[in-house]
C-alpha positions in Angstrom: -36.4 18.8 -72.0 -36.7 18.0 -68.3 -33.1 17.2 -67.6 -29.6 17.9 -68.8 -27.8 14.9 -70.3 -25.0 14.9 -67.7 -23.5 11.7 -69.2 -23.1 13.5 -72.6 -21.7 16.6 -70.8 -19.0 14.4 -69.1 -18.3 12.6 -72.3 -17.7 15.8 -74.2 -15.3 17.1 -71.5 -13.5 13.7 -71.5 -12.9 14.1 -75.2 -11.6 17.7 -74.8 -9.4 16.7 -71.9 -8.0 13.7 -73.7 -7.0 16.0 -76.5 -5.4 18.4 -74.2 -3.5 15.6 -72.4 -2.2 14.4 -75.7 -0.4 17.7 -76.2 1.8 18.3 -79.2 0.1 21.6 -80.2 1.7 24.0 -82.6 1.1 27.7 -82.9 -2.3 28.9 -84.1 -2.9 30.5 -87.4 -2.9 34.3 -87.4 -5.8 35.7 -85.4 -6.8 32.4 -83.8 -6.5 31.1 -80.3 -3.6 28.9 -79.1 -4.3 25.6 -77.3 -3.6 27.3 -74.0 -6.1 30.2 -74.8 -8.7 27.6 -75.8 -8.4 25.7 -72.5 -8.4 29.0 -70.6 -11.6 30.1 -72.4 -13.3 26.8 -71.6 -12.3 26.9 -67.9 -13.5 30.6 -67.6 -16.7 29.7 -69.4 -17.3 26.8 -67.0 -17.1 29.1 -64.1 -19.7 31.4 -65.6 -21.9 28.4 -66.5 -21.5 27.1 -62.9 -22.6 30.5 -61.5 -25.7 30.5 -63.7 -26.5 26.9 -62.8 -26.1 27.7 -59.1 -28.5 30.6 -59.5 -31.0 28.5 -61.3 -30.8 25.9 -58.5 -31.3 28.6 -55.9 -34.3 30.1 -57.8 -32.4 33.4 -58.3 -32.6 35.4 -61.6 -29.4 35.3 -63.6 -28.1 36.4 -67.0 -25.3 34.4 -68.7 -22.9 36.2 -71.0 -20.1 34.2 -72.5 -18.6 37.4 -74.0 -16.2 38.2 -71.0 -14.4 34.9 -71.4 -13.1 35.4 -74.9 -11.1 38.6 -74.5 -7.5 37.6 -75.1 -5.9 39.7 -72.3 -8.0 37.9 -69.8 -7.2 34.5 -71.4 -3.5 35.3 -71.5 -3.6 36.3 -67.8 -5.3 33.0 -66.9 -2.7 31.1 -69.0 0.1 32.9 -67.1 -1.6 32.3 -63.7 -1.9 28.6 -64.4 1.7 28.2 -65.7 0.7 26.9 -69.1 -1.2 23.9 -70.5 -0.7 21.5 -67.7 -2.0 23.9 -65.1 -4.9 24.9 -67.4 -5.8 21.2 -67.9 -5.9 20.8 -64.1 -8.1 23.9 -63.8 -10.4 22.6 -66.6 -10.8 19.3 -64.9 -11.9 21.1 -61.7 -14.3 23.5 -63.5 -15.8 20.9 -65.7 -16.4 18.5 -62.8 -18.1 21.2 -60.9 -20.4 22.1 -63.8 -21.2 18.5 -64.5 -22.1 17.9 -60.8 -24.4 21.0 -60.8 -26.0 20.0 -64.1 -26.8 16.6 -62.6 -28.8 18.3 -59.9 -31.0 20.5 -62.2 -33.8 18.1 -63.0 -37.0 20.1 -63.8 -35.2 23.4 -63.0 -33.5 22.9 -66.4 -36.6 24.6 -67.9 -35.8 27.8 -66.0 -35.4 30.7 -68.5 -32.1 32.5 -68.4 -31.1 35.5 -70.4 -28.3 34.0 -72.5 -25.7 35.5 -74.8 -23.4 33.1 -76.6 -21.2 34.0 -79.5 -18.7 31.7 -81.1 -17.9 32.8 -84.6 -20.5 31.8 -87.1 -21.3 28.5 -85.4 -23.1 29.9 -82.4 -24.9 33.2 -82.0 -27.6 33.4 -79.3 -29.0 36.5 -77.6 -32.3 35.3 -76.1 -34.0 33.9 -73.0 -33.4 30.2 -73.1 -34.3 27.3 -70.8 -31.0 26.8 -68.9 -31.0 23.1 -70.0 -31.0 24.3 -73.6 -28.0 26.5 -73.0 -26.2 23.6 -71.5 -27.2 21.4 -74.4 -25.7 24.0 -76.8 -22.5 23.8 -74.8 -22.5 20.0 -75.1 -23.4 19.8 -78.8 -21.9 22.9 -80.3 -19.4 24.8 -78.0 -17.3 21.9 -76.7 -17.1 20.1 -80.1 -16.1 23.4 -81.8 -13.1 23.8 -79.4 -12.2 20.1 -79.7 -12.0 20.6 -83.5 -9.8 23.7 -82.9 -7.4 21.8 -80.6 -7.1 18.9 -83.1 -6.3 21.4 -85.9 -3.4 22.8 -83.8 -1.8 19.4 -83.4 1.6 19.3 -85.0 1.1 15.7 -86.2 -2.3 14.3 -87.2 -4.2 12.8 -84.3 -6.1 9.6 -85.0 -9.8 10.2 -84.5 
């Protein structure tokens, strides 16, 4: 893998943002994240991924840990700071655009190994040194689709796929 598929990264974000813009989310099942918390998680995660991508581009060592972005008190604080779903959607647009722009610049640097910790339920559990492009690929193919599915499940009325 010499390059990150930035087109697929943008497409995955477009799908998530279209779902967020459609709105109509109900409350989550007990113990699960609300739509606002999901979007806050994605925006916070984008910021961490952007920091890692900037470090890779600068040739600096970096470790990427997604764990800090999933703690509910931090997510709730971000939801409050943004004023709800509309503000969070604006934030996610900005953070995802930044990450996509950085990913487009990676080129061969996508092969740079980065200590990576990703945990998302049973769907994703990584604690290893990965080429940074592989971590971004997991974000495109596993992480974003997982949260898109969660958002769709929170819709009060079925959303046509």
